[in-house]
C-alpha positions as CSV (number, residue, x, y, z in Angstrom):
1,X,-10.4,-1.8,-4.1
2,X,-7.8,-2.0,-1.4
3,X,-6.6,-5.4,-2.7
4,X,-6.2,-4.1,-6.2
5,X,-4.0,-1.2,-4.9
6,X,-2.1,-3.6,-2.7
7,X,-1.5,-5.9,-5.6
8,X,-0.3,-3.0,-7.7
9,X,2.0,-1.8,-4.9
10,X,3.6,-5.3,-4.6
11,X,4.0,-5.7,-8.3
12,X,5.5,-2.3,-8.9
13,X,8.1,-3.1,-6.2
14,X,8.7,-6.7,-7.1
15,X,7.8,-7.3,-3.5
16,X,6.5,-10.6,-2.1
17,X,3.0,-10.2,-0.6
18,X,4.1,-11.9,2.6
19,X,7.2,-9.6,3.1
20,X,7.2,-7.2,6.0
21,X,7.1,-4.2,3.6
22,X,4.0,-5.5,1.9
23,X,2.3,-6.2,5.2
24,X,3.1,-2.7,6.4
25,X,1.7,-1.3,3.1
26,X,-1.5,-3.3,3.5
27,X,-1.9,-2.0,7.1
28,X,-1.4,1.5,5.9
29,X,-4.0,1.1,3.1
30,X,-6.5,-0.3,5.6
31,X,-5.8,2.5,8.0
32,X,-6.2,5.2,5.4
33,X,-9.5,3.6,4.3
34,X,-10.7,3.5,7.9
35,X,-9.9,7.2,8.2
36,X,-12.1,8.1,5.3
37,X,-9.9,7.9,2.2
38,X,-12.3,6.3,-0.3
39,X,-10.8,7.4,-3.6
40,X,-8.8,4.7,-5.4
41,X,-6.5,7.3,-6.8
42,X,-6.0,9.0,-3.4
43,X,-5.2,5.6,-1.8
44,X,-2.8,4.7,-4.6
45,X,-1.0,8.1,-4.3
46,X,-0.8,7.9,-0.5
47,X,0.5,4.4,-0.4
48,X,2.9,5.2,-3.2
49,X,4.5,8.0,-1.1
50,X,5.2,5.6,1.7
51,X,6.4,2.9,-0.6
52,X,10.1,3.8,-0.7
53,X,10.2,4.2,3.1
54,X,8.7,0.8,3.7
55,X,11.1,-1.0,1.4
56,X,14.0,0.3,3.4
57,X,12.9,-1.5,6.5
């Protein structure tokens, strides 16, 4: 589930999966999952809200 959302995130941003932004997004997804976010839609929404911020760094 996390990999699917991560793949979607990268594709939507034309972002290489080994870029620093993608790695940060993966870390955030894992952290959210570890903290109890289990809904695919919730994870997708949450990582989407941080997406613009990550691509600036």
